[in-house]
C-alpha positions in Angstrom: 16.6 10.3 -43.0 13.3 12.4 -42.1 14.3 13.0 -38.3 11.7 14.1 -35.6 11.8 17.5 -34.1 9.5 16.6 -31.5 10.3 14.9 -28.2 7.7 11.2 -28.3 6.3 11.0 -25.2 3.1 9.4 -24.5 2.4 12.5 -21.8 3.2 14.8 -23.6 -0.5 16.5 -24.3 -1.8 15.6 -21.1 -4.1 18.6 -19.2 -5.9 19.3 -16.2 -9.4 20.0 -15.8 -11.5 21.3 -12.9 -14.6 18.9 -12.0 -18.0 20.9 -11.9 -19.0 23.5 -9.5 -21.5 20.9 -8.0 -18.6 17.8 -7.5 -16.6 19.9 -5.0 -16.1 19.9 -1.6 -17.6 23.1 -0.3 -17.8 25.2 2.8 -14.8 23.4 4.6 -12.5 25.9 7.2 -9.1 25.1 5.9 -6.6 25.3 8.7 -4.8 29.1 8.6 -1.6 26.9 10.6 1.6 28.6 9.5 3.6 25.5 8.8 4.2 24.4 5.0 2.6 21.1 4.8 -0.4 19.7 1.7 -2.8 20.3 4.6 -4.9 17.7 2.9 -4.5 13.8 2.0 -7.1 11.4 0.4 -7.1 7.9 -0.7 -9.8 5.7 -2.9 -12.1 5.9 0.0 -11.7 9.2 1.8 -10.8 12.9 1.7 -9.4 14.2 5.2 -8.4 18.2 5.2 -7.1 19.7 8.3 -9.4 22.4 9.6 -9.7 25.6 12.0 -11.0 23.8 15.4 -11.1 25.5 18.7 -9.8 24.4 21.7 -7.2 22.0 20.1 -6.5 20.6 16.8 -9.1 18.5 14.4 -9.8 17.0 10.8 -12.3 16.4 8.9 -12.7 13.3 7.2 -15.5 12.7 4.1 -16.2 9.7 1.7 -15.2 10.5 -1.4 -18.9 10.2 -2.4 -20.1 12.8 0.1 -19.7 15.7 -2.1 -21.4 19.3 -1.7 -21.9 21.4 0.4 -20.3 20.3 4.3 -22.7 20.7 7.2 -21.4 22.9 9.7 -21.9 20.2 12.4 -20.5 17.2 10.6 -18.5 15.5 13.2 -14.8 16.0 13.0 -11.3 13.8 14.1 -10.5 15.0 17.6 -8.3 14.8 20.2 -4.7 16.4 19.6 -4.6 18.9 22.0 -2.6 21.3 19.5 -3.2 22.5 16.0 -2.6 19.0 13.4 0.4 20.1 11.2 0.9 16.6 8.7 -1.3 13.6 8.1 -1.4 10.4 5.9 -2.9 7.9 5.2 -1.9 4.1 5.5 -1.3 2.4 1.9 -2.2 -1.0 3.0 -5.3 0.2 4.9 -7.6 2.9 3.6 -9.3 3.0 6.9 -6.2 4.1 8.6 -4.7 7.1 9.4 -2.0 9.2 11.2 -1.7 12.4 12.6 0.7 14.6 14.5 0.7 17.8 16.1 2.1 20.7 17.9 1.3 18.7 21.4 4.6 16.4 20.5 2.4 13.6 19.8 1.5 11.6 17.1 -2.0 9.5 16.7 -3.2 7.0 14.5 -7.1 6.4 13.8 -9.7 4.0 12.4 -12.1 5.7 10.3 -15.0 3.7 9.7 -16.8 3.2 6.6 -20.4 5.0 7.9 -20.7 8.3 8.7 -19.9 9.1 12.5 -22.5 10.5 14.6 -20.2 11.8 16.7 -16.7 13.6 16.4 -14.0 10.5 16.6 -11.2 11.0 20.0 -10.4 8.3 20.7 -7.4 6.7 18.6 -6.1 3.8 18.3 -2.6 4.1 19.1 -0.8 7.2 20.5 2.6 7.5 19.9 4.8 9.5 22.2 8.1 10.2 21.7 9.3 13.9 20.7 9.8 16.3 23.2 8.4 19.2 20.7 5.9 20.1 17.7 5.9 17.1 15.6 5.4 18.3 11.7 5.6 15.5 9.3 4.3 12.1 9.2 4.7 9.3 7.1 4.0 5.5 6.8 6.4 2.9 5.1 5.5 2.4 1.4 5.7 -1.8 2.0 6.0 -2.6 5.3 2.8 -2.7 7.6 2.6 -0.9 11.0 5.6 1.1 10.2 5.2 4.7 10.7 8.1 7.9 10.5 7.9 10.8 12.5 10.0 14.0 12.6 9.4 16.8 15.0 11.0 20.5 15.7 13.5 18.6 18.4 15.3 17.1 15.0 14.8 14.0 15.8 13.1 10.8 13.2 11.8 8.4 15.2 10.2 4.9 13.4 7.9 3.4 14.8 6.1 0.3 15.3 2.4 1.2 15.1 0.9 -2.6 16.3 3.2 -2.1 19.4 3.2 1.3 20.0 7.0 1.7 20.5 9.9 3.0 18.7 11.8 0.8 16.4 14.5 3.9 15.6 16.1 7.3 16.8 18.0 9.4 14.5 19.8 12.8 15.5 21.7 13.1 12.8 20.1 16.4 11.8 21.4 19.5 13.6 18.1 22.0 12.7 14.4 22.0 11.9 13.9 19.1 9.4 11.7 20.3 6.7 10.8 17.0 4.7 11.0 13.5 4.3 10.7 11.4 1.7 10.8 6.9 1.5 12.4 5.7 -1.6 10.2 3.0 -3.7 10.7 0.0 -1.3 11.4 1.5 1.7 15.4 1.4 1.9 16.1 4.2 2.1 14.9 8.1 2.6 15.9 11.1 2.3 15.3 14.3 3.8 16.0 18.6 3.7 17.4 20.9 6.6 17.4 24.0 7.8 21.3 23.5 7.5 20.5 23.7 3.7 21.8 20.0 3.7 20.4 17.1 1.6 20.4 13.6 3.3 19.9 10.3 2.2 19.7 8.1 5.7 19.5 4.1 5.8 17.1 3.5 8.8 17.9 0.0 8.9 21.9 0.8 9.8 20.5 4.1 11.5 23.3 6.0 9.7 23.7 8.7 6.8 24.8 6.8 4.0 24.9 10.4 1.8 24.8 14.0 2.0 25.4 17.2 -0.6 25.2 20.9 1.4 23.2 22.9 -0.7 21.7 21.5 -3.6 20.3 24.8 -3.8 21.9 28.1 -2.8 19.2 29.8 -1.2 18.2 30.0 2.5 14.7 29.8 1.6 13.0 25.9 2.9 13.9 22.9 0.3 11.8 19.9 -0.6 13.1 16.3 -1.9 11.3 13.3 -3.0 12.8 10.2 -4.8 11.9 8.7 -8.3 11.2 5.3 -8.9 14.8 5.1 -10.6 16.4 6.2 -7.3 17.0 9.5 -7.9 16.1 12.5 -5.6 14.0 15.6 -7.0 14.6 18.2 -5.2 12.7 22.3 -5.6 14.4 25.1 -3.8 15.2 28.5 -3.9 18.7 30.3 -5.9 20.3 33.1 -4.1 18.4 35.4 -6.2 15.2 34.0 -4.3 14.1 32.3 -7.9 12.4 29.1 -7.7 14.3 26.2 -8.5 14.6 22.6 -9.3 17.1 19.7 -9.1 17.3 15.8 -10.3 20.1 14.2 -8.3 21.9 11.2 -8.4 22.4 10.0 -4.7 25.5 7.9 -5.2 26.8 10.6 -7.1 26.4 14.6 -5.2 29.4 16.1 -7.1 27.0 17.3 -10.4 23.2 17.8 -10.1 21.6 15.5 -13.1 19.9 18.3 -14.1 19.1 22.1 -12.5 16.2 24.6 -13.3 15.4 27.7 -12.6 11.2 28.1 -12.5 10.2 31.4 -11.1 10.2 34.5 -8.6 7.7 33.7 -5.8 7.7 33.1 -2.3 5.5 30.0 -2.0 7.7 26.2 -1.8 6.9 24.0 -4.1 5.2 21.0 -3.2 6.6 17.7 -5.2 4.0 15.0 -6.0 4.7 12.4 -8.0 3.5 9.8 -10.1 5.9 6.6 -10.3 4.1 5.1 -12.6 4.1 7.9 -15.4 7.6 9.4 -13.7 5.8 12.7 -13.9 6.3 15.5 -11.3 3.5 17.6 -10.5 4.6 20.9 -8.4 2.1 23.2 -6.2 3.2 26.3 -4.7 1.9 27.4 -1.8 -0.5 30.4 -2.6 0.2 30.0 -6.1 -3.3 29.7 -8.4 -1.5 27.2 -10.6 0.0 23.5 -10.7 3.1 23.0 -13.2 4.2 19.0 -14.2 7.3 17.8 -15.8 8.2 14.6 -17.1 11.2 12.8 -15.9 13.0 10.6 -18.1 16.4 9.0 -19.2 17.3 11.4 -21.9 18.7 15.1 -21.6 17.5 17.1 -20.3 16.3 14.8 -18.5 12.8 17.3 -16.5 10.8 17.9 -19.6 8.3 20.4 -18.9 4.7 19.4 -20.1 2.6 22.3 -19.3 0.3 24.1 -17.0 -3.0 24.3 -15.1 -4.0 27.3 -14.3 -7.2 28.7 -12.1 -8.0 32.0 -10.2 -8.1 31.0 -7.1 -4.7 30.8 -4.9 -4.1 27.0 -3.5 -4.2 26.8 0.6 -3.1 23.1 0.2 -3.0 20.0 -2.1 -3.8 16.4 -1.9 -2.9 13.4 -4.1 -4.7 10.4 -5.0 -3.2 7.0 -5.5 -3.3 5.6 -8.4 -5.9 2.7 -7.1 -8.6 6.1 -7.1 -8.2 6.8 -10.4 -10.7 6.4 -13.5 -8.6 5.2 -16.4 -11.5 4.3 -18.7 -11.8 8.4 -19.2 -7.7 8.1 -19.6 -7.5 9.6 -15.7 -3.4 9.3 -14.8 -3.8 11.1 -12.0 -6.0 13.7 -9.2 -5.1 16.5 -7.7 -7.6 17.8 -4.4 -6.7 21.4 -4.4 -7.6 23.2 -1.2 -9.3 26.9 -1.3 -9.9 28.8 1.7 -13.4 27.4 2.3 -13.5 24.4 -0.2 -11.6 21.6 -2.1 -11.7 21.2 -5.8 -10.6 18.1 -7.3 -8.1 18.2 -10.6 -8.0 15.2 -12.8 -4.9 15.0 -15.0 -5.8 13.2 -18.2 -4.0 11.5 -21.5 -6.1 12.7 -24.6 -6.5 10.1 -27.0 -8.7 9.4 -30.1 -10.1 6.8 -28.9 -11.8 7.1 -25.5 -12.2 3.1 -24.7 -8.0 3.3 -24.9 -7.2 2.1 -21.7 -10.0 -0.6 -21.6 -8.8 -2.2 -24.8 -5.8 -2.4 -23.6 -6.9 -4.0 -20.4 -9.5 -6.4 -22.6 -6.3 -7.2 -24.6 -4.5 -8.4 -21.2 -7.5 -10.1 -20.1 -7.9 -12.1 -22.9 -3.6 -13.0 -23.3 -3.8 -14.2 -19.6 -6.9 -16.6 -20.3 -5.3 -17.8 -23.8 -1.9 -18.6 -21.1 -3.8 -20.2 -18.5 -6.2 -22.9 -21.3 -2.5 -23.7 -22.9 -1.2 -24.2 -19.0 -4.2 -26.6 -18.8 -4.3 -28.2 -22.0 -0.5 -28.9 -21.6 -1.6 -30.6 -17.9 -4.1 -32.6 -19.2 -2.3 -33.7 -21.8 0.0 -35.0 -18.9 -2.2 -36.7 -16.7 -3.3 -39.0 -19.6 -0.1 -39.8 -20.3 0.7 -40.7 -16.7 -2.6 -42.6 -16.8 -2.3 -44.4 -19.9 1.7 -45.5 -18.0 -0.3 -46.5 -15.4 -2.5 -48.6 -17.4 0.1 -50.8 -18.5 1.2 -51.9 -15.0 -2.2 -52.2 -13.8 -3.2 -54.4 -16.9 -0.2 -56.4 -16.8 1.0 -55.6 -20.2 4.3 -54.6 -18.6 
């Protein structure tokens, strides 16, 4: 019996490709704030980038179609009195964006579809509750108008954006919070902290339900993100300052599912996860490459696929939701790489012998659904005929 020595995977040959030079966003003055944020957020309509600004914090919002050189007088979104540290698009409305800043506030903005004639300076909601800078902002993945913020006062606040009031305040973290990640349905979130602990929190109970001390032995910042299956993927450093990946089961933190050493570098690895393909993309601040791994249920659980490399180091990265990729070209993900003065889209593609593979699959599903609907209609028509015949027996006096 022959046995394959090559791991079977639909995504084994995924490759990255940067767009042509004229399809990039040029002359963007990316922020130089020393904060481990992605500095970029993208959705199917807009690209948002935190930029250098005098007299407070600002970010730039561009329609995705407006590629090329950005006018230096293009209207910015201003309103924060300190540098903007993080931004996040609402998953339920492509025109709503949230930002947080060193000025201790978070703000929610309505972005118009048309190009504004002057800077946008009036947020629709200002959220005030932190006493120090707010460095993390995350929309709830499934509930409307629910927003999470985390600040340097070691507090996590969950807000009702509709009323501008806090729903919950959590003070279980004794030190600076590095990152927060909601799970797939928003019932839990995980955090990493300067005290070297990975925590899993239940926002409804307002308590920590699981925690692990030192998932990575190094003292440098960690990152953690939930996978679709409910496991937690972490990035951190070993004692010898080597970058390291980990996969953990939050119901049993004793031993990792997988632990993998990468390389020696100073940049914190920012993870971007695609739940549809179970692929994790890793982008390091100051790196010039993007590594990607497939997470499976078979050992060794975290499989290295490939690396996209370029010459320029990245200042930040944005990750397009699946709604915004071009599946007709076999594209499964798109990342937006921030250079010092521009933003460059990178397409992740699955090679196919037939370029219309995904389109054919979609047509097959549509034909199948049409056939099922026709069968349902025919069965209902038959039922109606039977009932009419039964009724006619009574009206004709035959019964």
